[in-house]
VEXNU-491437 format. One record per residue: residue in one letter; chain; residue number from 1; x negated, y, z negated of N, C-alpha, C in turn. Coordinates in steps of 0.02 Angstrom, whole numbers, plus 50000, padded with zeros to 5 digits. Each point is the difference from the previous one (the first is absolute). Layout:
- A_A_NUM_X_Y_Z_X_Y_Z_X_Y_Z
...
***
This chain:
- M_A_1_48685_49878_49847_50036_49948_50037_49958_49937_50001
- S_A_2_50031_49942_49990_49966_49936_50005_50034_49958_50053
- T_A_3_49977_49938_50009_50030_49957_50050_50061_49962_49973
- A_A_4_50025_50018_49941_50059_49966_49974_50059_50008_50046
- A_A_5_50006_50059_50031_50056_50014_50044_49987_49979_50072
- I_A_6_49937_49986_50016_49982_49983_50069_49952_49941_49999
- P_A_7_50025_49939_49990_49956_49941_49998_49958_49995_50063
- V_A_8_49937_49982_49991_49954_49997_50057_49965_49933_50001
- H_A_9_49972_49984_50058_49956_49942_50006_49931_50027_50019
- V_A_10_49950_49978_49964_49931_50024_50010_49959_49946_50033
- A_A_11_49965_50019_50053_49958_49953_50037_49927_50008_49977
- L_A_12_49970_49946_49976_49929_49998_49985_49965_49979_50065
- V_A_13_49960_50045_50029_49973_49989_50067_49923_50001_49997
- D_A_14_49969_49949_50026_49927_49997_50006_49980_50027_50068
- A_A_15_49980_50064_50002_49981_50031_50063_49931_49977_50023
- T_A_16_49962_49965_49957_49933_49978_50018_50000_49932_50033
- G_A_17_50051_49961_49988_50002_49932_50026_49950_49953_49967
- T_A_18_49975_50018_49942_49948_49960_49967_50025_49961_49940
- I_A_19_50060_50013_49977_50026_49966_49941_50039_49939_50022
- D_A_20_49985_49944_49969_50035_49938_50016_50075_50009_49989
- A_A_21_50040_49974_50046_50073_50009_49997_50029_49973_49935
- A_A_22_49973_49944_49976_50025_49972_49938_49985_50045_49940
- Q_A_23_49940_50031_50000_49983_50046_49946_50044_50062_50002
- L_A_24_50012_50027_50060_50042_50059_50007_50070_49985_49975
- A_A_25_50027_49942_50017_50066_49980_49977_50002_49992_49925
- E_A_26_49945_49974_49971_49997_49991_49928_50002_50068_49965
- V_A_27_49962_50048_50026_49998_50067_49970_50068_50034_50007
- A_A_28_50030_49994_50060_50067_50029_50010_50051_49970_49952
- G_A_29_49994_49934_49988_50046_49968_49953_49990_50025_49929
- A_A_30_49937_50012_49980_49987_50027_49933_50026_50071_49994
- L_A_31_49990_50040_50052_50026_50069_49999_50076_50000_49997
- N_A_32_50031_49955_50038_50073_49996_49999_50025_49981_49930
- E_A_33_49966_49951_49968_50019_49980_49933_49990_50057_49950
- Q_A_34_49945_50037_50007_49989_50057_49957_50055_50052_50006
- V_A_35_50019_50015_50062_50054_50049_50011_50065_49976_49969
- Q_A_36_50017_49937_50014_50065_49974_49978_50004_49992_49924
- A_A_37_49946_49973_49970_50002_49982_49929_49977_50056_49954
- D_A_38_49951_50040_50022_49968_50048_49955_50019_50072_50014
- V_A_39_50002_50018_50064_50010_50070_50018_50074_50018_50004
- A_A_40_50038_49959_50036_50071_50017_50013_50041_50011_49937
- P_A_41_49994_49957_49949_50043_50009_49941_49988_50065_49962
- V_A_42_49938_50026_50000_49986_50060_49961_50004_50064_50042
- W_A_43_49980_49995_50063_50000_50060_50042_50061_50004_50045
- K_A_44_50043_49950_49997_50063_50000_50038_49989_50009_50075
- V_A_45_49955_49960_50027_49988_50000_50072_50027_49935_50029
- A_A_46_50010_49999_50065_50024_49941_50034_49958_49990_50063
- A_A_47_49957_49948_49999_49956_49989_50057_49976_49928_50001
- S_A_48_49976_49978_50058_49969_49935_50007_49936_50009_50041
- V_A_49_49956_49950_49997_49935_50005_50034_49987_49936_50039
- G_A_50_49975_50007_50061_49981_49942_50040_49936_50013_50037
- A_A_51_49966_49948_50024_49938_50006_50037_50014_49996_50075
- Y_A_52_49969_50044_50039_50012_50003_50072_49937_50019_50038
- P_A_53_49991_49975_50061_49944_50023_50041_50012_50071_50027
- E_A_54_50063_50018_50009_50021_50067_50020_50062_50018_49960
- P_A_55_50008_50063_49979_50060_50018_49961_50063_49998_50042
- P_A_56_50050_49962_49981_50063_50000_50037_50033_50069_49999
- A_A_57_50040_50013_50049_50035_50064_50004_50042_50011_49937
- G_A_58_49998_50061_49975_50041_50017_49943_49969_49985_49932
- T_A_59_49941_49970_50000_49968_49984_49936_49951_50056_49982
- W_A_60_49989_50007_49934_49944_50039_49977_49940_49953_50002
- R_A_61_49939_50028_49994_49943_49955_50006_49944_50018_49951
- V_A_62_49965_49948_49979_49936_50006_49966_49949_49970_50047
- E_A_63_49958_50042_50029_49955_49979_50054_49929_49992_49973
- L_A_64_49971_49941_50012_49933_49985_49978_49951_50015_50056
- K_A_65_49949_50040_49983_49949_50017_50049_49931_49983_49972
- A_A_66_49951_49995_50045_49932_49982_49977_49971_50054_49955
- G_A_67_50013_50062_50017_49977_50057_49960_50043_50059_50015
- T_A_68_49996_50051_49959_50041_50059_50010_49957_50062_49997
- G_A_69_50012_50047_50046_49967_50065_49998_50040_50049_49959
- D_A_70_49977_50062_49996_50034_50050_49960_50072_50011_50023
- E_A_71_50012_49997_50065_50067_50014_50025_50046_49941_49990
- E_A_72_49973_49941_49992_50042_49941_49989_49975_49962_49939
- A_A_73_49985_50037_49947_49976_49968_49939_50055_49958_49970
- A_A_74_49979_49951_49959_50048_49957_49967_50051_50042_49964
- G_A_75_50062_49989_50013_50051_50038_49967_50061_50011_50043
- Y_A_76_50042_50046_49977_50064_50013_50031_49993_50044_50062
- H_A_77_50041_49986_50050_50004_50042_50059_50073_49999_50024
- A_A_78_50015_50043_50048_50065_49999_50033_49989_50008_50075
- D_A_79_50041_49965_50039_49992_50006_50072_50036_50062_50027
- E_A_80_50001_50006_50066_50029_50060_50030_50075_50007_49987
- H_A_81_50031_49946_49980_50071_50001_49983_50012_50007_49925
- G_A_82_49947_50009_49962_50006_50007_49928_50008_49934_49964
- Q_A_83_49991_49944_50035_50007_49934_49968_49937_49982_49963
- P_A_84_50006_49977_49937_49940_49986_49960_49962_49939_50025
- Y_A_85_49935_50002_49993_49958_49941_50008_49937_50009_49958
- A_A_86_49964_49946_49989_49939_50003_49960_49943_49967_50038
- I_A_87_49941_50028_49993_49939_49972_50028_49957_49973_49944
- V_A_88_49974_49939_50007_49957_49970_49950_49937_49975_50034
- G_A_89_49942_50021_49977_49937_49978_50028_49976_49936_49968
- L_A_90_49983_49951_50040_49976_49936_49972_49932_50007_49965
- D_A_91_49964_50055_50015_49936_50011_49968_50005_50043_49937
- D_A_92_50062_50016_49981_50011_50046_49944_50017_49960_49936
- G_A_93_49950_49967_49971_50012_49962_49938_50044_49939_50013
- N_A_94_50044_49985_49954_50045_49943_50005_50062_50021_50039
- W_A_95_50005_49980_50062_50052_50026_50043_50070_49979_49979
- T_A_96_50007_49943_49966_50067_49980_49979_50026_50046_49945
- V_A_97_49956_50023_49956_50020_50048_49948_50018_50067_50031
- T_A_98_49959_50022_50049_50015_50063_50033_50066_49997_50038
- A_A_99_50012_49944_50034_50063_49992_50037_50059_50003_49953
- S_A_100_49994_49968_49942_50053_50001_49950_50011_50071_49975
- H_A_101_49947_50035_49984_50003_50069_49977_50039_50044_50049
- E_A_102_49980_49997_50064_50031_50042_50051_50072_49979_50013
- L_A_103_50014_49936_49999_50068_49976_50010_50047_50027_49946
- I_A_104_49979_49994_49937_50043_50023_49945_50014_50074_50005
- E_A_105_49948_50039_50014_50010_50073_50004_50044_50018_50060
- M_A_106_49994_49963_50054_50041_50013_50059_50074_49986_49986
- L_A_107_50013_49948_49960_50069_49982_49985_50031_50047_49949
- V_A_108_49961_50019_49949_50027_50044_49948_50012_50070_50027
- D_A_109_49956_50023_50045_50006_50067_50028_49986_49998_50075
- P_A_110_50050_49980_50040_49988_49990_50071_49974_50061_50037
- F_A_111_50018_50059_49977_49983_50060_50038_49946_50042_49967
- G_A_112_49967_49973_49949_49940_50031_49973_50010_50066_49965
- S_A_113_50059_50012_49971_50013_50065_49970_50042_49996_49936
- R_A_114_50006_49941_49971_50043_49992_49942_49966_50028_49937
- L_A_115_50032_50047_49966_49972_50033_49942_50044_49988_49939
- H_A_116_49968_49999_49941_50037_49993_49937_49972_50051_49950
- T_A_117_50045_50037_49969_49979_50051_49952_49993_49969_49930
- A_A_118_49942_50013_49970_49987_49976_49932_49950_50047_49967
- V_A_119_49987_49988_49935_49954_50043_49963_49931_50000_50032
- A_A_120_49967_50058_49998_49933_50006_50029_49950_49958_49962
- L_A_121_49946_49980_50034_49947_49960_49970_49965_50040_49945
- P_A_122_49978_49967_49947_49963_50035_49947_49933_50027_50027
- N_A_123_49982_50058_49976_49935_50032_50016_49995_50023_50072
- W_A_124_50056_50003_50035_49999_50029_50067_49996_50076_49993
- E_A_125_49965_50033_50045_49988_50071_49991_50059_50045_50020
- G_A_126_50050_49971_50032_50059_50039_50018_50043_50017_49940
- T_A_127_50049_50043_50010_50042_50024_49944_50071_49973_50002
- S_A_128_50020_49968_50055_50068_49974_50005_50009_49941_49952
- P_A_129_50051_49999_49958_50009_49944_49954_50022_49936_50035
- R_A_130_50031_50007_50058_50021_49942_50039_49978_50009_50072
- V_A_131_49981_49944_50031_49977_50001_50069_50036_49946_50039
- R_A_132_49989_49999_50066_50033_49952_50044_49948_49950_50025
- Y_A_133_50009_49937_49980_49952_49947_50017_50020_49966_50065
- L_A_134_49951_49990_50044_50012_49960_50060_50001_49927_49979
- M_A_135_50053_49965_50018_50010_49932_49976_49962_49950_50045
- E_A_136_49939_49986_49979_49956_49951_50034_49986_49945_49950
- P_A_137_50041_49948_49997_49996_49951_49946_49934_49962_49994
- G_A_138_49961_49997_50054_49938_49963_49997_49940_50040_49976
- D_A_139_50003_50066_50004_49939_50040_49989_49976_50003_49927
- P_A_140_50043_50008_49950_49973_50005_49932_49966_49937_49975
- C_A_141_50015_49943_50030_49973_49936_49976_49971_49959_50057
- E_A_142_49973_50033_50051_49985_49965_50062_49943_49950_49996
- V_A_143_49960_50002_49947_49946_49950_49995_50026_49936_49967
- K_A_144_50061_49999_49976_50028_49941_49967_50038_49958_50051
- S_A_145_49995_49935_49993_50035_49955_50045_50024_49939_49962
- Y_A_146_50043_49961_50032_50023_49936_49973_50013_49955_50059
- Q_A_147_50010_49936_49987_50008_49952_50054_50072_49976_50007
- V_A_148_50020_49992_50061_50064_49968_50017_49983_49943_50049
- G_A_149_50012_49939_49978_49983_49943_50041_49927_49995_50017
- G_A_150_49957_50025_49955_49929_49999_50011_49973_50058_50042
- V_A_151_50044_50045_50022_49979_50058_50040_49995_50061_49955
- P_A_152_49943_50034_49997_49994_50061_49959_50041_50057_50029
- L_A_153_50042_50030_49958_50043_50055_50020_49993_50058_49951
- S_A_154_50023_50058_50019_49991_50061_49961_50048_50005_49941
- D_A_155_49974_50023_49944_50043_50022_49945_50035_50064_50023
- F_A_156_50053_50019_49966_50036_50061_50017_50037_50025_49938
- V_A_157_50008_50066_49995_50036_50028_49943_50075_49992_50011
- L_A_158_50036_50002_49944_50073_49993_50000_50032_50069_49994
- P_A_159_50065_50005_50013_50033_50066_49991_49990_50029_49930
- S_A_160_49994_49958_49949_49989_50024_49932_49935_50039_49994
- Y_A_161_49953_49990_50046_49937_50036_49999_50011_50075_50004
- Y_A_162_50050_50021_50037_50014_50071_50010_50050_50027_49949
- R_A_163_50020_49959_49952_50051_50019_49951_49965_50028_49938
- T_A_164_50005_50064_49989_49967_50031_49942_50050_50043_49962
- P_A_165_49999_49996_49933_49959_49953_49961_50025_49928_50007
- A_A_166_49957_49953_49982_50019_49929_50006_50055_49983_49951
- S_A_167_50044_49956_50020_50052_49975_49955_49981_49931_49976
- E_A_168_50027_49979_49945_49984_49934_49974_50022_49945_50048
- A_A_169_50049_50016_50041_50025_49950_50047_49953_49989_50059
- D_A_170_49955_50047_50012_49955_49994_50058_49952_49941_49990
- G_A_171_49956_50005_49953_49957_49944_49981_49945_49982_50047
- K_A_172_50010_50006_50065_49951_49978_50050_49997_50052_50055
- Y_A_173_49939_50014_50024_49992_50055_50047_49968_49981_50066
- S_A_174_49972_49940_50004_49978_49972_50064_50018_49927_49999
- H_A_175_50001_49969_50059_50024_49931_50004_49958_49953_49957
- T_A_176_49934_50009_50000_49956_49956_49962_49997_50019_49926
- G_A_177_50023_50060_49984_49993_50025_49932_49934_50035_49986
- A_A_178_49958_50007_50052_49935_50033_49991_50009_50074_49981
- V_A_179_50051_50032_50027_50016_50069_49981_50043_49997_49937
- T_A_180_49980_50036_49949_50031_49993_49934_50043_50059_49978
- K_A_181_50002_50054_50041_50041_50057_49981_50016_50042_50062
- P_A_182_50050_50043_49997_50017_50041_50059_49942_50044_50022
- L_A_183_49993_50006_50065_49951_50044_50032_49927_49984_49983
- E_A_184_49987_49939_49975_49931_49978_49988_49968_49984_50068
- I_A_185_49937_50020_50007_49961_49986_50060_49943_49954_49980
- L_A_186_49998_49941_50030_49947_49952_49984_49936_50017_50038
- E_A_187_49945_49972_49977_49936_50009_50033_50006_49984_50074
- G_A_188_49976_50047_50042_50003_49990_50072_50065_50023_50032
- G_A_189_50048_50024_49959_50064_50021_50026_50007_50076_50002
- Y_A_190_50057_50023_50026_50013_50072_50002_50075_50012_50005
- I_A_191_50019_50064_49992_50069_50020_50007_50002_50069_50033
- S_A_192_50051_50012_50040_50007_50064_50035_50064_50035_49975
- F_A_193_49996_50065_49992_50058_50037_49974_49999_50072_50025
- F_A_194_50057_50033_49992_50009_50068_50027_50028_50045_49946
- D_A_195_49971_50060_49996_50020_50050_49951_50060_50039_50027
- P_A_196_50059_49996_49968_50058_50035_50027_49994_50076_49996
- E_A_197_49957_50025_49957_49993_50073_49992_49958_50029_50056
- T_A_198_49949_49965_50022_49955_50027_50052_50009_49966_50068
- G_A_199_50031_49940_50000_50007_49962_50062_49937_49964_50020
- R_A_200_49947_50004_49960_49937_49968_50017_49998_49928_49976
- G_A_201_49961_49959_50036_49992_49930_49984_49936_49987_49961
- W_A_202_50002_49947_49959_49943_49980_49959_49993_49925_50001
- Q_A_203_49940_49976_49985_49988_49929_49990_49957_49990_49939
- R_A_204_50014_49946_49963_49957_49980_49944_49973_49931_50014
- F_A_205_49934_49993_49995_49966_49937_50010_49968_49977_49935
- V_A_206_49993_49935_49991_49959_49972_49946_49948_49956_50033
- M_A_207_49937_50021_49994_49945_49963_50031_49941_49997_49952
- R_A_208_49975_49939_49991_49945_49988_49954_50013_50029_49931
- G_A_209_50062_49992_49978_50020_50021_49934_50011_50074_49991
- E_A_210_49995_50038_50054_50008_50072_49996_50062_50023_50039
- M_A_211_50032_50052_49974_50059_50029_50032_49978_50057_50045
- H_A_212_50027_50002_50060_49984_50053_50047_50066_50029_50027
- D_A_213_50011_50065_49991_50057_50034_50029_49976_50044_50057
- R_A_214_50038_50000_50054_49983_50044_50055_50064_50028_50032
- E_A_215_49997_50063_50020_50056_50031_50034_49995_49985_50075
- L_A_216_50056_49981_50029_50001_49984_50071_49997_50063_50042
- P_A_217_49967_49998_50058_49997_50059_50043_50067_50013_50033
- L_A_218_50012_50061_50018_50060_50016_50037_49989_49983_50073
- E_A_219_50044_49959_50028_49995_49982_50070_50069_49999_50032
- E_A_220_50003_50019_50061_50062_50001_50037_50002_49943_50051
- G_A_221_50060_49979_50019_50008_49952_50054_49992_49927_49980
- R_A_222_49995_49985_49934_49994_49930_49981_50067_49965_50010
- L_A_223_49997_49935_50015_50061_49963_50015_50041_49988_49937
- N_A_224_49968_49982_49945_50036_49988_49938_49951_50005_49942
- L_A_225_50027_50003_49940_49959_50010_49941_49953_49942_49987
- R_A_226_50022_49938_50013_49958_49942_49984_49938_49999_50045
- E_A_227_50009_50011_50065_49942_50002_50044_49951_50054_49978
- F_A_228_50027_50058_49983_49959_50056_49978_49961_49983_49936
- C_A_229_50035_49972_49951_49968_49983_49936_49950_49944_50008
- D_A_230_50017_49949_50039_49954_49944_50010_49935_50023_50034
- L_A_231_50007_50044_50050_49942_50026_50036_49952_50034_49952
- H_A_232_50026_50044_49957_49956_50037_49955_49976_49958_49942
- A_A_233_50037_49949_49981_49975_49954_49949_49939_49963_50027
- R_A_234_50002_49977_50062_49943_49965_50030_49939_50045_50003
- K_A_235_50011_50062_50021_49944_50047_50006_49969_50014_49932
- Y_A_236_50042_50010_49950_49973_50018_49934_49963_49941_49969
- R_A_237_50028_49940_50006_49966_49941_49973_49932_49990_50032
- A_A_238_49997_50011_50065_49936_49993_50035_49949_50050_49974
- S_A_239_50023_50059_49981_49954_50051_49974_49973_49983_49931
- L_A_240_50035_49956_49964_49978_49982_49932_49954_49940_50000
- R_A_241_49995_49965_50055_49959_49939_50002_49925_50017_50001
***
């Protein structure tokens, strides 16, 4: 499910009170332009973005904080009513790119559980010929960015990325063109998927030119697949540093 059927307004909120109002409005304008011009036509979402000191009632939010702990790490979350929101730490690299990344993923998959079945990754140790990929458009190319109105924003994969085998009509697999084929993972990126035969989850990372596959642990009580996968991606990356 995407936001095509349920248009939303997203509030970009500075919870720290340290960002100049004009800068926050500029970033919100760039995010809004990215959604309208780049994301909506390909992912069929309907949303707008504005800057606010507090999120108005009924809006989803991208909340900027000074830093994030393990329980509120940068990424997707859902409140007690199941409404999506994202937390972005101002100390976590380039926050405008992170905000863009989280915004796009929140719009494409509001409830953190959208899966797409496609051919399994090459050299994966499982035996299923096809697996179910969690659709996180920012993760495979998350170190890539581009500018909108001078504001750095996140690259993201297109629906054709999950289309295997590729058709001649596809031609492009991420917005910037940095991804050159379906299911490619760029340096610093990763992808999460699930084996339909065993029900187990897996992640593939590319770090320092090397591919790393890991099986996800079995855990009960998680709110949604994206929170679960993001949590374990952070832990695994930290172990490789």
